[in-house]
RODO-2510 file (C-alpha; in nm, 4 decimals, decimal comma):
residues 200
     n   res          X          Y          Z
     1     m    -1,8042    -1,6623     1,2438
     2     e    -1,7949    -1,3501     1,4614
     3     a    -1,4155    -1,3386     1,4414
     4     i    -1,4208    -1,3830     1,0608
     5     l    -1,6821    -1,1081     1,0063
     6     h    -1,4985    -0,8781     1,2462
     7     g    -1,1725    -0,9334     1,0561
     8     i    -1,3349    -0,8718     0,7151
     9     i    -1,5110    -0,5503     0,8215
    10     l    -1,2056    -0,4181     1,0042
    11     a    -0,9660    -0,4935     0,7177
    12     f    -1,1938    -0,3285     0,4605
    13     g    -1,2357    -0,0254     0,6850
    14     l    -0,8587     0,0219     0,7083
    15     i    -0,7717    -0,0504     0,3462
    16     l    -1,0503     0,1397     0,1654
    17     p    -0,9306     0,4994     0,2238
    18     l    -0,7098     0,6438    -0,0497
    19     g    -0,3493     0,5932     0,0538
    20     v    -0,0080     0,5930    -0,1105
    21     q     0,0026     0,2132    -0,1221
    22     n    -0,3405     0,1893    -0,2914
    23     v    -0,2538     0,4647    -0,5395
    24     f     0,0713     0,2942    -0,6359
    25     v    -0,0799    -0,0527    -0,6919
    26     f    -0,3621     0,0975    -0,9005
    27     s    -0,1158     0,3011    -1,1060
    28     q     0,0900    -0,0104    -1,1839
    29     g    -0,2186    -0,1892    -1,3142
    30     a    -0,2851     0,1115    -1,5353
    31     t     0,0657     0,1942    -1,6589
    32     q     0,2217    -0,1467    -1,7205
    33     p     0,1959    -0,2652    -2,0851
    34     k     0,0732    -0,6090    -1,9699
    35     l    -0,1278    -0,6982    -1,6609
    36     l     0,1246    -0,9634    -1,5541
    37     q     0,3933    -0,6934    -1,5312
    38     a     0,1941    -0,5253    -1,2513
    39     v     0,1797    -0,8457    -1,0455
    40     p     0,5147    -0,7903    -0,8629
    41     a     0,3910    -0,4640    -0,7063
    42     t     0,0572    -0,6227    -0,6161
    43     i     0,2086    -0,9301    -0,4527
    44     t     0,4688    -0,7207    -0,2692
    45     a     0,1965    -0,4948    -0,1243
    46     a    -0,0108    -0,7960    -0,0149
    47     v     0,2898    -0,9735     0,1396
    48     c     0,3914    -0,6572     0,3290
    49     d     0,0380    -0,6167     0,4646
    50     t     0,0355    -0,9837     0,5646
    51     l     0,3647    -0,9376     0,7500
    52     l     0,2398    -0,6254     0,9302
    53     i    -0,0856    -0,7974     1,0278
    54     l     0,1015    -1,0964     1,1697
    55     l     0,3397    -0,8664     1,3598
    56     a     0,0455    -0,6678     1,4941
    57     v    -0,1419    -0,9763     1,6113
    58     f     0,1666    -1,1171     1,7821
    59     g     0,2527    -0,7773     1,9293
    60     l     0,6111    -0,7460     1,8072
    61     s     0,5616    -0,4149     1,6260
    62     v     0,4069    -0,2584     1,9364
    63     i     0,7395    -0,3067     2,1141
    64     v     0,9352    -0,1633     1,8186
    65     l     0,7216     0,1519     1,7989
    66     q     0,7883     0,2284     2,1662
    67     f     1,1412     0,3396     2,0750
    68     e     1,1234     0,7073     1,9768
    69     a     1,4544     0,7115     1,7857
    70     l     1,3407     0,4184     1,5729
    71     r     1,0070     0,5873     1,5024
    72     v     1,1778     0,9102     1,3918
    73     t     1,4245     0,7197     1,1728
    74     l     1,1364     0,5268     1,0151
    75     m     0,9528     0,8506     0,9354
    76     i     1,2611     1,0230     0,7881
    77     v     1,3416     0,7282     0,5613
    78     g     0,9744     0,7040     0,4645
    79     i     0,9612     1,0750     0,3738
    80     l     1,2718     1,0476     0,1532
    81     f     1,1312     0,7453    -0,0286
    82     l     0,7965     0,9200    -0,0834
    83     l     0,9660     1,2287    -0,2278
    84     y     1,1665     1,0149    -0,4703
    85     m     0,8689     0,7970    -0,5631
    86     g     0,6544     1,1045    -0,6322
    87     y     0,9238     1,2311    -0,8700
    88     a     0,9469     0,8934    -1,0489
    89     i     0,5681     0,8698    -1,0946
    90     w     0,5491     1,2323    -1,2129
    91     k     0,8098     1,1611    -1,4829
    92     s     0,6681     0,8219    -1,5878
    93     e     0,4698     0,7893    -1,9083
    94     p     0,1476     0,5849    -1,9211
    95     a     0,1567     0,2823    -2,1484
    96     t    -0,0320     0,3361    -2,4758
    97     n    -0,0243     0,1907    -2,8231
    98     n     0,2781     0,4072    -2,8974
    99     t     0,4806     0,3551    -2,5821
   100     s     0,5450     0,0772    -2,3322
   101     k     0,7576     0,2773    -2,0900
   102     a     0,6740     0,1792    -1,7321
   103     l     0,8495     0,1053    -1,4047
   104     p     1,0690    -0,2078    -1,4202
   105     i     1,0064    -0,4939    -1,1767
   106     r     1,2917    -0,3989    -0,9436
   107     q     1,1671    -0,0415    -0,9018
   108     q     0,8111    -0,1657    -0,8546
   109     i     0,9171    -0,3888    -0,5672
   110     i     1,1393    -0,1248    -0,4016
   111     f     0,8684     0,1420    -0,4214
   112     t     0,6002    -0,0957    -0,2949
   113     l     0,8208    -0,2010    -0,0030
   114     s     0,8832     0,1640     0,0830
   115     v     0,5164     0,2707     0,0823
   116     s     0,4155    -0,0436     0,2706
   117     l     0,6849    -0,0781     0,5377
   118     l     0,8065     0,2831     0,5688
   119     n     0,4655     0,4437     0,6076
   120     p     0,4192     0,5199     0,9791
   121     h     0,0467     0,5832     0,9398
   122     a    -0,0134     0,2442     0,7776
   123     i     0,1900     0,0704     1,0480
   124     l     0,0091     0,2524     1,3290
   125     d    -0,3295     0,1724     1,1719
   126     i    -0,2544    -0,1980     1,1501
   127     v    -0,0881    -0,2183     1,4909
   128     g    -0,3313     0,0092     1,6722
   129     v    -0,6531    -0,1269     1,5229
   130     i    -0,5955    -0,4837     1,4049
   131     g    -0,3383    -0,5595     1,6748
   132     t    -0,5574    -0,4412     1,9612
   133     s    -0,8727    -0,5954     1,8109
   134     a    -0,6997    -0,9340     1,7913
   135     l    -0,6501    -0,9273     2,1679
   136     r    -1,0176    -1,0075     2,2232
   137     y    -0,9739    -1,3460     2,0549
   138     v    -0,7719    -1,6512     2,1534
   139     g    -0,6788    -1,9769     1,9830
   140     t    -0,8792    -2,0656     1,6713
   141     d    -1,0851    -1,7461     1,6819
   142     q    -0,7699    -1,5328     1,6726
   143     l    -0,6375    -1,7386     1,3816
   144     l    -0,9633    -1,6971     1,1865
   145     f    -0,9658    -1,3216     1,2584
   146     t    -0,6072    -1,2906     1,1311
   147     l    -0,6737    -1,4982     0,8174
   148     a    -0,9827    -1,2897     0,7355
   149     c    -0,7775    -0,9686     0,7515
   150     i    -0,5041    -1,1178     0,5317
   151     i    -0,7469    -1,2546     0,2675
   152     v    -0,9247    -0,9179     0,2392
   153     s    -0,5884    -0,7485     0,1896
   154     w    -0,4861    -0,9828    -0,0965
   155     m    -0,8245    -0,9547    -0,2687
   156     w    -0,8194    -0,5758    -0,2426
   157     f    -0,4753    -0,5301    -0,3984
   158     f    -0,5473    -0,7633    -0,6905
   159     g    -0,8781    -0,5806    -0,7375
   160     l    -0,6934    -0,2481    -0,7526
   161     m    -0,4530    -0,3871    -1,0117
   162     l    -0,7435    -0,5078    -1,2285
   163     a    -0,9238    -0,1741    -1,1892
   164     g    -0,6120     0,0064    -1,3121
   165     a    -0,5899    -0,2232    -1,6154
   166     i    -0,9570    -0,1593    -1,6995
   167     v    -0,9056     0,2167    -1,6792
   168     k    -0,6081     0,1856    -1,9170
   169     k    -0,8233     0,0031    -2,1750
   170     l    -1,0883     0,2741    -2,1555
   171     d    -0,8189     0,5391    -2,1974
   172     g    -0,6441     0,4424    -2,5215
   173     t    -0,4593     0,7726    -2,5630
   174     g    -0,3105     0,7663    -2,2132
   175     s    -0,4286     1,1201    -2,1360
   176     l    -0,6406     1,0128    -1,8384
   177     m    -0,3576     0,8063    -1,6926
   178     n    -0,1132     1,0901    -1,7495
   179     f    -0,3416     1,3094    -1,5403
   180     f    -0,3722     1,0319    -1,2813
   181     n     0,0071     0,9985    -1,2621
   182     k     0,0463     1,3705    -1,1984
   183     a    -0,2315     1,3654    -0,9359
   184     s    -0,0744     1,0569    -0,7708
   185     a     0,2656     1,2274    -0,7531
   186     i     0,1114     1,5373    -0,5917
   187     f    -0,0765     1,3178    -0,3435
   188     i     0,2439     1,1309    -0,2555
   189     w     0,4384     1,4571    -0,2082
   190     a     0,1567     1,5916     0,0089
   191     t     0,1772     1,2772     0,2238
   192     a     0,5533     1,3287     0,2628
   193     i     0,4998     1,6915     0,3670
   194     y     0,2311     1,5832     0,6156
   195     l     0,4675     1,3280     0,7683
   196     l     0,7424     1,5891     0,7823
   197     s     0,5129     1,8304     0,9686
   198     g     0,4666     1,5614     1,2329
   199     l     0,8411     1,5635     1,2987
   200     l     0,8768     1,9420     1,3222
***
């Protein structure tokens, strides 16, 4: 029980802050004409988090991040993806009664992969916090801790998708979501600039 509670609290603590990944999943729930069309981004985000959690617990990503050249390459690729994604979100139109223009499934998945696997801060959070916390448990306790973190992640992303869909229904004209798209793009560009400052 201690391992499960620890995993739940830790996972919520890491996932709650506003981040690019959260913003993108929420925006898909709000901009897609139908809720089911936002599922690919949601599942991709949850699967990526699951993969990172498993890598963190088993320690593989700790070894990868010890190579400076790989870390720099990861950050550069991540920055380029964020700049492009910010542009795409800025130009996208929220779905309303008059328009159904939204990101296609392929772009959803690519963007979600980029903000999930090419975000150094997200990787360091999961590796540094969840990975090191898992070291205090062995056997079944470690398994329960890991499963708790993964379940929280899946519930959170589907919750974000639903929240986005609810906001869309309350905003029939699309004006609120248009503002949210612009704010999301600015936030994403700011994240890219922040990452770039860490390289300079």
